[in-house]
MARBA-3410 file (N, C-alpha, C, O; in Angstrom, 1 decimal):
50
18.1,3.5,-14.0,17.7,4.9,-14.2,18.8,5.7,-13.5,19.2,5.5,-12.4 ~ 19.3,6.7,-14.2,20.3,7.6,-13.7,19.7,8.5,-12.7,18.5,8.8,-12.8 ~ 20.4,9.0,-11.7,19.9,9.9,-10.6,19.2,11.1,-11.2,18.2,11.5,-10.6 ~ 19.7,11.7,-12.2,19.0,12.9,-12.8,17.6,12.6,-13.3,16.8,13.4,-13.3 ~ 17.4,11.3,-13.8,16.1,10.9,-14.3,15.1,10.8,-13.2,13.9,11.0,-13.5
15.5,10.5,-12.0,14.5,10.3,-10.9,13.8,11.6,-10.5,12.7,11.6,-10.0 ~ 14.4,12.8,-10.8,13.8,14.0,-10.5,12.6,14.3,-11.4,11.7,15.1,-11.1 ~ 12.5,13.6,-12.5,11.4,13.8,-13.5,10.3,12.8,-13.3,9.3,12.9,-14.0 ~ 10.4,11.9,-12.3,9.3,11.0,-12.1,8.1,11.7,-11.6,8.1,12.7,-10.9 ~ 6.9,11.1,-12.0,5.7,11.6,-11.5,5.5,11.2,-10.0,5.7,10.0,-9.7
5.2,12.1,-9.1,5.0,11.6,-7.7,3.9,10.6,-7.6,2.9,10.6,-8.3 ~ 4.2,9.6,-6.8,3.2,8.5,-6.6,2.3,8.9,-5.4,2.7,9.7,-4.5 ~ 1.0,8.4,-5.4,0.1,8.7,-4.3,0.6,8.2,-3.0,1.3,7.2,-3.0 ~ 0.3,8.9,-1.9,0.7,8.4,-0.6,-0.6,8.1,0.2,-1.5,9.0,0.2 ~ -0.7,6.9,0.7,-1.9,6.5,1.5,-1.4,6.0,2.8,-0.5,5.2,2.9
-2.0,6.4,3.9,-1.7,5.9,5.2,-2.5,4.6,5.4,-3.7,4.5,5.2 ~ -1.7,3.6,5.9,-2.3,2.3,6.1,-3.5,2.4,7.1,-4.5,1.7,6.9 ~ -3.4,3.2,8.1,-4.5,3.4,9.1,-5.7,3.9,8.4,-6.8,3.6,8.8 ~ -5.6,4.7,7.4,-6.8,5.2,6.7,-7.4,4.2,5.8,-8.6,4.1,5.7 ~ -6.5,3.4,5.2,-7.0,2.3,4.3,-7.8,1.3,5.1,-8.7,0.7,4.6
-7.4,1.0,6.3,-8.0,0.0,7.2,-9.1,0.7,8.1,-9.7,0.0,8.9 ~ -9.3,1.9,7.9,-10.3,2.7,8.7,-10.1,2.5,10.2,-11.0,2.4,11.0 ~ -8.8,2.5,10.6,-8.5,2.4,12.0,-8.4,1.0,12.5,-8.0,0.7,13.7 ~ -8.7,0.0,11.6,-8.7,-1.4,12.0,-7.3,-2.0,11.7,-6.3,-1.3,11.6 ~ -7.3,-3.3,11.4,-6.1,-4.1,11.1,-6.1,-4.6,9.7,-5.0,-4.9,9.2
-7.2,-4.6,8.9,-7.2,-5.1,7.6,-8.0,-4.3,6.6,-8.8,-3.5,7.0 ~ -7.6,-4.4,5.3,-8.3,-3.7,4.2,-8.3,-4.7,3.0,-7.3,-5.4,2.8 ~ -9.3,-4.6,2.3,-9.4,-5.4,1.0,-9.0,-4.5,-0.1,-9.5,-3.3,-0.2 ~ -8.2,-5.0,-1.1,-7.8,-4.2,-2.2,-8.0,-5.1,-3.5,-7.6,-6.2,-3.5 ~ -8.7,-4.5,-4.5,-8.9,-5.1,-5.7,-7.9,-4.7,-6.8,-7.6,-3.5,-6.9
-7.4,-5.6,-7.5,-6.5,-5.3,-8.6,-7.0,-6.2,-9.8,-6.8,-7.4,-9.8 ~ -7.7,-5.6,-10.7,-8.3,-6.4,-11.8,-9.4,-7.2,-11.1,-10.3,-6.7,-10.5 ~ -9.3,-8.6,-11.4,-10.3,-9.5,-10.8,-9.8,-10.1,-9.5,-10.5,-10.9,-8.9 ~ -8.5,-9.8,-9.1,-7.9,-10.4,-7.9,-8.2,-9.5,-6.7,-8.1,-8.3,-6.7 ~ -8.5,-10.2,-5.6,-8.8,-9.6,-4.3,-7.6,-9.9,-3.4,-7.2,-11.0,-3.2
-7.1,-8.8,-2.8,-5.9,-8.9,-1.9,-6.4,-8.4,-0.5,-7.3,-7.6,-0.4 ~ -5.7,-8.9,0.5,-5.9,-8.4,1.9,-4.6,-7.8,2.4,-3.5,-8.4,2.4 ~ -4.7,-6.5,2.8,-3.6,-5.8,3.5,-3.9,-5.9,5.0,-4.9,-5.5,5.5 ~ -2.8,-6.4,5.7,-3.0,-6.5,7.1,-1.8,-5.8,7.9,-0.7,-5.9,7.4 ~ -2.2,-5.1,8.9,-1.2,-4.5,9.8,-1.0,-5.5,11.0,-1.9,-5.8,11.7
0.3,-5.9,11.2,0.6,-6.9,12.2,0.7,-6.1,13.6,0.7,-4.9,13.6 ~ 0.8,-6.9,14.6,0.9,-6.3,16.0,2.3,-5.6,16.1,2.4,-4.7,16.9 ~ 3.3,-6.0,15.3,4.6,-5.4,15.3,4.6,-4.1,14.4,5.7,-3.5,14.3 ~ 3.5,-3.8,13.8,3.4,-2.6,12.9,4.0,-2.8,11.5,4.3,-1.8,10.9 ~ 4.0,-4.0,11.1,4.5,-4.3,9.7,3.3,-4.5,8.8,2.1,-4.7,9.3
3.5,-4.4,7.5,2.4,-4.7,6.6,2.6,-6.0,5.9,3.7,-6.3,5.5 ~ 1.5,-6.7,5.7,1.5,-8.0,4.9,0.4,-7.9,3.9,-0.8,-7.6,4.2 ~ 0.7,-8.2,2.6,-0.3,-8.2,1.6,-0.4,-9.6,1.0,0.6,-10.2,0.6 ~ -1.6,-10.2,1.1,-1.8,-11.5,0.6,-2.9,-11.6,-0.4,-3.8,-10.7,-0.4 ~ -2.8,-12.6,-1.2,-3.8,-12.8,-2.3,-4.9,-13.8,-1.8,-5.8,-14.1,-2.5
END
């Protein structure tokens, strides 16, 4: 994609991980029939597992 095309992209939603986890360390996310776990590590990184 050319740089000029990027200005026409639809903005994507922004979600804070802390809000998704309700202040905890994990959140469950459904995609179709698959259940994923989003985890915030002690180092402040995100891990998404199926």
